[in-house]
Structures are given as structure tokens and as C-alpha cells.
C-alpha positions in Angstrom: -28.0 17.5 25.4 -27.0 20.8 24.4 -23.7 22.2 22.9 -23.2 26.0 21.8 -22.4 25.9 18.3 -21.6 29.5 17.8 -19.0 29.2 20.6 -17.7 25.8 19.1 -16.7 27.2 15.6 -15.3 30.5 17.5 -13.1 28.1 19.2 -12.7 26.0 15.6 -11.8 29.2 13.9 -8.7 29.7 16.5 -7.7 26.4 16.6 -7.3 27.0 20.2 -5.6 23.8 22.0 -7.5 24.6 25.3 -10.4 22.8 23.2 -8.9 19.9 22.0 -11.1 16.9 23.3 -13.9 19.1 24.5 -15.8 18.8 21.2 -15.6 17.1 17.8 -16.1 19.0 14.6 -18.4 16.8 11.8 -17.7 18.3 8.2 -20.5 17.7 6.1 -19.0 18.5 2.7 -16.9 15.5 3.6 -18.2 13.4 5.9 -15.4 13.5 8.3 -15.0 14.7 11.9 -12.0 16.6 13.0 -10.7 17.5 16.4 -10.8 21.7 17.0 -7.1 21.6 16.4 -6.8 20.0 12.9 -4.7 22.1 10.7 -7.0 21.7 7.5 -8.5 24.9 6.2 -11.1 26.1 8.7 -14.8 24.8 6.6 -17.7 27.2 6.4 -20.2 27.5 9.4 -23.2 26.0 7.5 -21.2 23.0 6.7 -20.2 21.9 10.1 -22.0 20.4 12.8 -20.1 20.2 16.6 -20.4 17.0 18.9 -19.6 16.4 22.0 -17.8 13.2 22.0 -16.3 11.5 19.4 -18.8 8.7 19.6 -22.0 11.1 18.7 -19.9 12.2 15.4 -19.3 8.5 14.4 -23.2 7.6 15.0 -24.3 10.7 12.8 -22.0 8.9 9.9 -18.6 11.3 10.3 -15.4 9.1 9.8 -12.4 10.0 11.7 -10.0 12.5 10.0 -6.6 11.2 9.0 -4.7 14.3 9.2 -5.9 15.7 13.3 -6.8 11.8 14.2 -9.3 12.2 16.5 -8.6 9.3 18.1 -5.0 10.1 19.4 -7.4 13.3 21.4 -6.9 14.1 25.1 -9.4 12.7 27.2 -12.8 15.0 27.4 -11.9 16.3 31.1 -14.1 14.8 33.5 -16.9 14.4 30.9 -18.0 18.1 32.1 -21.2 19.2 32.2 -22.1 14.9 32.8 -24.1 13.9 35.8 -22.2 12.4 38.3 -24.1 8.8 37.5 -22.8 9.2 33.7 -19.3 10.4 34.9 -18.7 7.0 36.7 -20.4 4.9 34.1 -17.3 6.2 31.9 -15.0 6.0 34.5 -15.9 1.7 34.5 -15.9 1.6 30.8 -12.4 3.4 30.5 -11.5 0.7 32.9 -12.4 -2.2 30.8 -15.3 -3.3 32.8 -17.5 -4.0 29.9 -14.9 -6.6 28.4 -16.5 -9.0 31.6 -20.3 -7.7 32.0 -23.1 -6.0 30.3 -24.6 -2.4 29.8 -27.3 -3.4 32.5 -24.7 -4.7 35.1 -22.7 -1.4 34.1 -26.1 0.2 34.9 -26.4 -1.9 38.2 -23.1 -1.1 39.6 -23.7 2.7 39.3 -27.0 2.2 41.2 -29.6 2.8 38.6 -31.3 0.7 35.6 -30.2 0.0 32.2 -32.8 2.3 30.2 -32.3 5.0 32.7 -28.7 5.2 32.1 -29.2 5.1 27.9 -31.3 7.9 29.0 -28.6 9.8 30.6 -26.2 8.9 28.2 -28.1 10.5 25.5 -29.1 13.2 27.6 -26.0 14.1 28.5 -23.4 13.1 25.6 -25.6 12.4 22.9 -25.5 8.6 22.5 -25.8 5.6 23.9 -23.7 3.7 26.1 -22.8 1.0 23.6 -21.9 3.6 21.2 -19.1 4.7 23.5 -18.2 1.5 24.2 -17.6 0.7 20.2 -15.7 4.1 19.8 -13.5 3.6 22.7 -12.4 0.2 21.2 -12.4 1.4 18.0 -9.9 3.9 18.7 -7.6 2.0 21.1 -7.2 -0.4 18.6 -6.2 2.4 16.3 -3.7 3.1 18.7 -1.7 -0.2 19.0 -2.2 -0.9 14.9 -0.1 2.5 14.9 2.0 2.2 17.4 2.7 -1.5 18.0 4.3 -4.9 16.2 1.2 -6.4 17.7 -0.1 -9.4 15.7 -3.6 -8.0 14.5 -5.6 -11.0 16.2 -3.7 -10.0 19.6 -5.2 -6.3 19.0 -8.3 -7.1 18.0 -8.8 -9.1 21.6 -7.2 -6.1 23.6 -9.3 -3.7 22.1 -12.6 -5.6 23.3 -13.6 -7.4 19.8 -15.1 -10.8 20.0 -13.8 -12.0 16.7 -11.4 -11.3 14.0 -14.1 -10.6 11.7 -16.0 -8.2 13.7 -12.9 -6.5 14.0 -11.7 -5.8 10.6 -15.5 -4.6 9.6 -15.6 -2.0 12.5 -12.0 -0.6 11.6 -13.1 -0.7 7.6 -16.3 1.2 8.3 -14.9 3.6 10.9 -11.4 4.3 9.0 -12.5 3.6 5.2 -9.1 1.1 5.3 -8.1 -2.5 6.3 -5.9 -3.0 9.4 -3.0 -3.8 7.8 -3.9 -0.9 5.0 -3.6 1.6 8.5 -0.3 -0.1 9.6 1.4 0.1 6.0 0.2 4.2 6.1 1.6 4.5 9.5 4.8 6.5 9.5 5.9 8.1 13.2 5.7 4.5 15.1 7.9 4.1 18.7 9.0 0.9 19.0 11.6 -0.4 21.8 12.9 -3.6 21.0 10.3 -6.5 23.0 8.6 -4.1 25.0 5.5 -2.3 23.7 5.6 1.7 23.7 2.3 3.6 23.3 2.0 7.6 23.4 -0.4 8.9 25.4 -2.1 12.5 24.8 -2.9 15.2 27.8 -4.3 18.4 27.4 -1.0 21.0 28.0 0.4 22.3 30.1 1.7 19.5 32.2 3.9 20.5 35.3 5.9 17.2 34.9 8.4 17.6 37.3 5.7 18.6 40.3 4.1 15.3 39.2 7.4 13.2 39.6 8.3 15.3 42.8 4.9 14.2 44.2 5.3 10.6 43.5 9.3 10.8 44.2 8.6 11.6 47.9 5.8 8.8 48.1 7.4 6.2 46.1 7.2 2.7 48.0 10.8 1.4 47.8 10.7 -2.0 45.5 7.8 -1.2 43.6 8.0 2.8 42.3 11.3 4.7 41.3 11.7 8.4 39.6 15.0 8.7 37.9 15.6 11.8 36.2 12.7 12.4 33.9 10.8 8.9 34.6 8.7 7.0 36.5 8.9 3.2 36.7 7.1 0.5 39.1 6.4 -3.3 38.8 2.7 -4.3 37.8 1.1 -7.6 38.1 -1.2 -8.2 34.8 -3.2 -11.8 35.0 -0.7 -13.3 37.4 2.4 -12.5 35.4 4.2 -9.7 36.5 6.3 -6.8 35.0 7.2 -3.0 34.6 6.0 0.2 33.2 8.1 3.1 32.3 6.6 6.8 31.7 8.5 9.5 30.6 7.9 12.7 28.3 7.9 12.4 24.7 10.7 14.1 22.6 7.7 16.1 20.4 4.0 17.2 21.4 1.8 16.8 24.0 2.3 13.1 24.6 3.4 11.4 27.5 5.6 7.6 26.1 4.1 4.8 28.0 6.9 1.5 27.6 5.4 -1.8 28.9 7.4 -5.1 29.5 5.6 -8.0 30.3 5.9 -11.4 29.6 2.7 -11.2 27.7 0.7 -8.5 26.5 -2.7 -8.4 28.0 -5.3 -6.2 29.5 -3.7 -3.1 27.6 -6.4 -0.9 27.6 -6.5 -1.6 31.6 -3.0 -0.6 31.8 -3.4 2.4 29.6 -6.4 3.7 31.8 -4.4 3.4 34.9 -1.6 5.1 34.1 -4.0 8.0 32.8 -5.0 8.5 35.7 -1.6 8.2 37.7 -1.1 11.5 36.1 -4.3 12.5 35.7 -3.7 13.4 31.6 -7.4 13.5 31.2 -7.7 16.6 33.3 -8.2 20.1 31.9 -5.3 22.6 33.6 -6.3 25.6 32.5 -10.2 25.1 33.0 -9.3 24.5 36.7 -6.8 27.4 37.2 -9.1 29.8 35.9 -11.6 28.9 38.0 -9.4 28.4 41.1 -7.3 31.6 40.2 -10.5 33.7 41.4 -10.4 33.1 44.3 -7.9 35.4 46.4 -6.0 32.4 48.5 -5.7 30.5 45.6 -4.6 33.2 42.9 -0.7 33.2 43.4 -0.5 29.2 43.6 -2.9 29.1 40.2 -0.7 31.5 38.5 3.1 30.2 39.3 1.8 26.3 39.4 0.8 26.1 36.1 -0.1 22.3 34.7 -1.0 21.3 38.3 -2.2 17.5 38.1 -4.0 15.8 41.0 -1.6 12.3 40.9 -3.6 8.8 41.0 -2.1 5.5 42.0 -2.1 1.9 40.0 -4.2 0.5 42.6 -6.3 1.7 44.8 -5.4 -1.2 48.0 -1.9 0.0 47.2 -3.1 3.4 48.0 -5.3 2.5 50.5 -2.3 1.2 52.7 0.2 3.6 51.8 -2.2 6.4 53.5 -3.0 4.3 56.5 0.9 3.8 56.6 1.3 7.8 56.5 -0.9 8.3 59.4 0.6 10.8 61.8 4.3 9.9 60.6 6.6 11.7 58.0 6.3 10.7 54.0 10.1 9.2 54.1 9.1 7.0 57.4 6.1 5.8 55.9 7.8 4.8 52.5 10.3 3.1 54.2 7.6 1.0 56.6 6.0 0.2 53.1 9.0 -1.1 51.5 9.6 -3.5 54.2 5.9 -4.8 54.2 7.0 -5.2 50.3 10.5 -6.8 51.0 8.7 -9.4 53.6 5.5 -9.8 51.7 5.6 -8.9 48.1 5.9 -11.3 44.8 9.2 -11.1 43.1 8.7 -9.7 39.8 9.1 -11.8 36.7 12.0 -12.3 35.1 14.9 -9.8 34.6 14.4 -6.0 35.8 15.8 -3.3 37.2 17.9 -3.2 40.2 15.4 -0.6 41.9 12.1 -2.5 40.6 12.3 -5.8 42.7 8.5 -6.8 43.8 4.9 -6.5 43.0 3.2 -5.1 45.9 1.6 -7.6 48.5 -2.1 -8.8 47.5 -4.9 -7.9 49.9 -5.2 -12.2 50.2 -1.5 -12.2 51.5 -1.9 -9.4 53.7 -5.1 -10.6 55.6 -3.1 -12.9 57.6 0.5 -11.2 58.0 2.3 -10.6 60.8 2.6 -6.9 60.6 4.2 -6.4 63.6 7.6 -8.3 61.8 8.1 -4.6 59.8 7.3 -2.5 62.8 3.7 -1.6 62.9 1.9 -0.8 65.8 -1.3 -3.3 67.1 -3.6 -1.0 66.2 -1.9 -0.2 62.7 -1.6 -3.6 61.9 -5.1 -4.5 63.0 -6.7 -1.5 60.3 -4.3 -2.9 57.4 -5.5 -5.9 58.0 -8.9 -5.1 57.7 -8.6 -3.5 54.5 -7.2 -6.3 53.3 -10.1 -8.5 54.6 -12.8 -6.1 53.3 -10.8 -5.6 49.6 -10.6 -9.7 49.1 -14.2 -9.8 50.0 -15.6 -7.1 47.9 -17.2 -4.9 50.3 -14.3 -2.2 50.1 -14.4 -0.1 46.6 -11.8 -0.7 43.8 -13.0 1.1 41.0 -15.3 4.6 40.2 -18.8 2.8 40.8 -19.0 5.1 44.0 -19.5 8.8 44.4 -17.4 10.9 46.8 -19.8 10.9 49.9 -20.1 6.6 49.2 -16.5 6.1 49.4 -15.9 8.1 52.6 -18.8 6.7 54.1 -17.6 3.1 53.4 -13.9 3.7 54.4 -14.7 5.5 57.6 -16.4 2.4 58.5 -13.1 0.5 59.2 -11.6 1.1 62.7 -8.8 3.1 62.4 -9.4 5.1 58.9 -10.9 8.8 59.8 -12.1 11.6 57.6 -8.9 12.7 56.7 -7.5 9.1 55.3 -10.9 8.5 53.5 -10.7 11.8 51.6 -7.2 11.6 50.8 -8.0 7.9 49.4 -11.0 9.1 47.4 -8.6 12.0 45.8 -5.7 9.6 44.7 -7.0 6.2 44.6 -10.6 7.2 42.8 -9.3 10.5 41.2 -12.4 12.6 43.1 -11.9 15.9 42.2 -14.2 17.6 45.1 -12.4 15.5 47.8 -10.9 17.4 50.5 -9.3 16.4 53.6 -10.0 19.3 55.7 -8.5 18.4 59.0 -4.6 18.2 57.2 -2.4 20.5 59.5 -0.7 21.4 56.4 -3.3 22.8 54.4 -4.8 24.6 57.7 -1.4 26.3 57.9 -1.3 27.2 54.4 -4.6 29.3 54.7 -4.1 30.8 58.3 -3.2 34.4 58.7 0.2 34.6 61.2 0.1 32.5 64.1 -3.9 31.7 64.1 -4.3 28.4 63.1 -7.7 28.3 61.5 -10.1 25.3 62.4 -10.8 22.4 60.3 -14.5 23.8 60.6 -13.8 26.9 59.1 -11.7 25.5 56.6 -14.5 23.5 55.5 -16.6 26.4 54.9 -13.8 28.3 52.9 -13.5 25.6 51.3 -17.1 25.4 50.0 -16.2 28.4 47.4 -13.6 25.8 45.6 -16.1 23.1 44.8 -16.2 21.2 42.3 -12.4 21.3 42.3 -11.5 21.0 46.2 -8.8 18.2 45.5 -7.2 20.5 43.3 -7.5 23.1 45.9 -6.0 20.8 48.2 -2.9 20.4 45.6 -2.2 24.0 45.0 -2.0 24.8 48.7 0.3 21.8 49.4 2.5 22.4 46.1 2.7 26.2 46.5 3.6 26.1 50.0 6.7 23.8 49.5 7.7 25.9 46.6 7.7 28.7 49.1 10.1 26.7 51.6 12.2 25.9 48.8 13.1 29.6 47.9 
């Protein structure tokens, strides 16, 4: 792994927020490591060492700074510079896969052996997968210690530690304070009754209204709602249902995630899913700079700062929603999705907002559902049942273990799913930044001149110059066209 030390030092001196999360600075004289935006006095050049990720800094013996709090930095954008395999493995680690399987199993999921995965991690990130996993657990534990009233036992297990003793030792070793002492130091906790509230960092800018507008138009009645500045939806975790709310924080580049569940479990996975819904680990300035060099996207990149690629809570739900949206309006597809939810969904446990009433139906339920009752044609109903059966049987992807080509190939094997639907699902359900639904009529109109509609083949050739951000290019074209139509 190589990292340009001189460039990093210049970024450190400028405290440029665009580099926050891209690298970390180890200060040899103090033994701590910091974010590029740390307010402390800039150390001398020969007293610092730069690392591609927090795990590498900790493995080198540095501990987190208490002023800039490296554990609260926004996620590294797509782990830039990493191989596709490393990126997919990191995605699985963030989803909590390694809480249930070994690193060897993780390697098998991305199609290689354990030794090869370790070699790739060291090559691209400077540390082995186990170090990344350990640091992720420590940082998530610190978030829960600072921002919640959860008992330390619950925090230890939610962060992935197998025993309280190991949890206490790891926290003390990394932060030089016990979990209880860290909680006592905390000044800015966000608490709301019996709900759990967590702050989610992102790299600004974030076009919150654009994201909300996109999600509002496609919200599934009974499952999702966008009101004012807040996104709400139902979730189900370990058989228990509840509601999450996401809204901007009053200060700083944070979103506030409020979780309402009967029992607080799988919190790391919940946080990861929410981060993917709002694409919080993206680097919007880098993406805009790259795409803005193309004359076709220059204006869109300029007038739409902070554009994100909205994701989905659950890939299965998004697959069904995408199939429902084929050849009908967005509003009509949402209406039919709402009927499916009311007919086959599960009511949310306990008291909930009147507009959030159900959890989206499970794949097992839709396998045998009579979808004609909600107004679907025979062909569309068969496609949905086939998706449900493939999901239930594990033959369709539900995580990030497959690459873009494999995802599209597995989806298009299902009758009723074409290239457009498969690429759209890859964009939103799996966060593939280079997915591109070239057959989309709106995209073809957006890049056409006058009355001559560009062909899908010509659009495909044009989009080659937008790699590896073709999914963001599609979002720019859709959003910019919609913005001009509103004016």
C-alpha cells in the first residue's frame, strides 16, 4: 500500500474537510492519531506518519485523539484505491457478517481464499481483515458508550465482543480509559426517552432535500414516510418490529438516527443499513469534480452539490419495488406496493405513527401469495413470486459479496427482469457506483439533442467516460432534468 505522505501533510496543514476520513495522522511525539480536521496545533512534518485507515494507525500503536474523535469520522468513500474484492469484503464486514462467520468464510463469500484476502487487505489498506474488524467494533462501541444509556454488557455484545472482559480490555487499551470513565467524560449525548439515538457522520455537502424528495416520491405506503425534514420507516430485527427516524442534526455534518424497537439488537447492522440508504460514505466533492469535467454533466454537477445515490433498507424490498415500477408511473407503483403491504405485510409491534403501520412482507410470504388480489398481471405476479422463492432459497444476492456483473447476471436470469431493472437494483439495493440503466427513457431524453432520441447503444458508449461513477451520472441526469422541469 502506498500513501502520498507529502500530500497528506499539506491537507493536514489546511485542515481541508474534503480529506476527512481519507487518511489518519499518527503523531509520534504523543502516540495518538487524528483526523485531518483535528483542531490541535499542526505537528512538525518529521513527527507524523500517515495511514489509509484507522485500523492501520491503531495497529502501529497509536491511540485515538480525544479532541477530533477519529471514531466519529465519516466512512472512507468506497475505500478508494482498494480492489473490487477488498471493497466487497469491507462492505460485508460493515454489515456485521463477521459476527456470525470467520474471516475464512468471509473470503469464500467474495470468491477467494483466506490468505489471498489477507494479502489484498495488507496491500491496499496496510492491515489484515481482523484489524479492520477489531477497530470497527471498538469505534461502534465508543459511539454507543457516548451516545446512549445502554448497559455496558449490551454495548459489548452489540459491538461484536464475545465477553465483557475482552470488551473492557480492548476499550482500555485503545482509549486509555475504561468504558465507565469514557461515559463519564461525555458531554454531548443525544437522548430521547426510551428510544435510542445515534449520530451518523457524513462528508459534506449533503443535499438532504434532494435525497428526501427522491425517497418521498418512491415511499411505500404503510412502510415509509417523509414528513418535513424527517424520514421514517418500519424495520424488523430478530423477529421484532419497530420504527426508525432519520433527520439532520442541529449542528455539524451529522444525521440523527432514532431507533424505536422493543429490544435493541443488531445495532451495528441497523446503522450500516441507514448509512447506505443515505449514501453517507460517499465523497460528493470528488464525484462532482470527476463527472463535472464532462460537458454533458458540468451544469448538473455545479447546481446539485452534495448529490447522493439513495439506497434501500432491504434488497428484497427494493427488488419488488423495482419490478412494480416497470412501465408504469412512480406514483402508480407506490400505490400497488402499498396494497401488497396491507394485504401481506406484518403489523408493526406496539404503538407507532399512524402512517407507519406494517413491515414489508417477507420473501416466504410472497412465494405463495395471490398477487392478483392487489391488481397485478399474471406475468408481473410470477416475476415477484420467482424473486421471492430465489431469495428464500438463497440463490439471489442479498449482500455485497457479488460484483456488479454477477449481480446483473443473477437478476436477469429471472423472467421479467431485464437489464434496466437489474442495473437499477444494483444501483440502489447494492450501492454499485458504476451501475447504469442505459435503457432508461429519461436518461436517453436527458442527453439527446432536439427531437432526435439517442439510442441505448449510443448512451452506453457515452457513459464509458463516466466510469466508475455511472450510477451517480444517472442520478445527476435524472435530478437535473427534474429540477429544470420545476423551474
